[in-house]
C-alpha positions as a printed Julia matrix, in Angstrom:
152×3 Matrix{Float64}:
  -0.21    0.05   -0.16
   1.12    3.39   -1.24
  -0.21    6.53   -0.12
  -3.46    6.97    2.09
  -5.95    9.54    2.7
  -8.92   10.64    3.89
 -11.56   11.85    1.79
 -14.61   14.07    2.29
 -16.64   11.36    3.5
 -14.22   10.61    6.28
 -13.28    6.99    4.43
  -9.84    5.85    4.08
  -8.75    5.82    0.37
  -5.04    4.02   -0.32
  -3.24    3.69   -3.42
  -2.87   -0.78   -3.86
   0.12   -1.09   -5.88
  -0.5    -5.11   -5.41
  -3.66   -4.84   -6.98
  -3.02   -1.89  -10.01
  -5.96   -0.4    -8.12
  -7.06    2.65   -5.73
  -8.98    0.76   -2.8
 -11.14    2.26    0.72
 -10.04    0.52    3.52
 -12.72   -0.78    5.98
 -13.08   -2.66    8.78
 -15.04   -5.64    7.22
 -12.97   -6.6     3.81
  -9.15   -6.57    3.18
  -9.97   -3.94    0.88
 -12.88   -2.09   -1.69
 -11.72   -1.36   -4.91
 -12.83    1.94   -6.01
 -10.49    2.52   -9.32
  -8.47    1.31  -11.8
  -6.66    2.52  -14.68
  -8.44    1.29  -18.25
  -6.24   -0.97  -19.09
  -6.26   -3.1   -15.74
  -8.89   -5.03  -16.97
  -9.55   -7.1   -13.56
  -7.87   -7.36  -10.05
  -4.83   -9.71   -9.67
  -2.49  -10.33   -6.94
   0.56   -8.38   -8.57
   1.61   -4.82   -9.41
   0.57   -4.51  -13.19
   1.17   -0.77  -13.33
   3.1     0.54   -9.93
   0.41    3.47   -9.52
   2.34    5.84   -7.01
   1.4     9.09   -5.51
  -1.95    9.87   -4.33
  -3.41   13.26   -3.04
  -7.23   14.19   -2.31
  -8.91   17.71   -2.78
 -12.64   17.32   -1.84
 -13.72   14.71   -4.52
 -11.29   14.53   -6.94
  -8.56   12.07   -6.5
  -5.01   12.88   -8.09
  -3.18   10.08   -9.04
   0.33    9.93  -10.17
   1.47    7.87  -12.88
   5.01    6.39  -14.6
   6.31    5.01  -17.36
   8.38    1.99  -16.99
  12.41    2.74  -17.78
  14.02   -0.39  -19.42
  16.35    0.08  -16.66
  13.87    0.29  -13.83
  13.33   -3.11  -11.63
   9.8    -3.82  -13.5
  11.57   -3.26  -17.29
  11.62   -6.74  -17.83
   7.54   -7.14  -17.47
   5.71   -6.82  -20.42
   3.53   -3.56  -19.07
   7.02   -1.89  -20.03
   6.95   -2.94  -23.67
   3.37   -0.97  -24.39
   3.67    1.97  -25.9
   0.19    3.93  -24.33
   2.3     4.31  -20.77
   2.55    7.65  -19.58
   4.28    9.91  -16.92
   2.14   12.4   -15.1
  -1.34   12.14  -13.67
  -5.05   11.5   -13.25
  -7.86   12.97  -12.13
 -10.72   11.06  -10.97
 -14.02   12.21   -9.47
 -14.21    9.48   -6.67
 -18.15    9.62   -6.34
 -18.71    8.39  -10.03
 -15.27    6.93  -10.67
 -14.96    8.74  -13.98
 -11.61   10.51  -15.04
 -12.01   14.25  -15.04
  -8.43   15.04  -16.61
  -5.13   13.9   -17.16
  -1.5    15.8   -17.3
   1.37   14.41  -19.18
   4.56   14.65  -19.0
   6.12   14.34  -22.8
   9.7    14.78  -22.01
  12.46   14.63  -19.04
  10.45   12.76  -16.88
   9.75    9.06  -16.69
   8.45    8.4   -13.11
   6.31   10.24  -10.65
   7.11    9.25   -7.05
   4.8    11.09   -5.45
   1.94   14.03   -5.77
   1.23   16.79   -3.24
  -1.48   19.45   -3.5
   0.07   22.98   -3.16
  -3.21   25.38   -2.41
  -2.96   28.85   -3.17
   0.02   28.71   -5.5
  -0.1    30.39   -9.06
   2.09   28.15  -11.64
   4.59   26.35   -9.3
   7.85   25.64  -10.84
   9.73   22.25  -11.0
  13.43   23.37  -11.31
  16.39   21.52  -10.1
  19.54   23.07   -8.45
  21.68   21.82  -11.62
  20.52   24.19  -13.72
  21.07   28.31  -12.76
  16.92   28.72  -14.14
  15.65   28.09  -10.25
  17.42   31.72   -9.64
  15.04   33.44  -12.24
  12.14   32.98  -10.66
  10.81   36.01   -8.17
   7.8    34.88   -5.65
   5.85   37.95   -4.12
   3.09   37.23   -1.93
   0.26   38.08   -4.84
   2.39   37.04   -8.11
   5.39   35.63   -9.35
   7.43   36.41  -12.12
  10.31   35.4   -14.72
  13.55   37.89  -14.09
  16.63   38.67  -15.85
  19.37   39.41  -14.34
  22.77   41.32  -15.43
  26.04   41.91  -13.85
  26.74   44.32  -12.27
């Protein structure tokens, strides 16, 4: 079991990587499946897509999706050979299980480890310190900008 969180109804929801689904945890069953990716046709006790990362915002669940690299631990699995795997996240409406939206990284990112909500932020960016670009971000209480710095 990966990430877990409480939904608006007070139910505990978790990312069940072993069964490739999201599930509700309760005292009666081991788990109750509530959503799985469209290409997972039935529940099996095997990690067939490695869901990773989850955050709840109201009735919406944001789920991390990863492409499997050939050099990854799961790189030899038949799933890793598929062309339709994406890296990004999907937004699911919990009451209906319907996919609401999807965000996809097209380059430079193959694996999402975690998902986190950043309420109130405008245009958050992702930069590593290996590039000087992260120093151009100017963040104010109500705005954000990209700055150009010159030598004095």
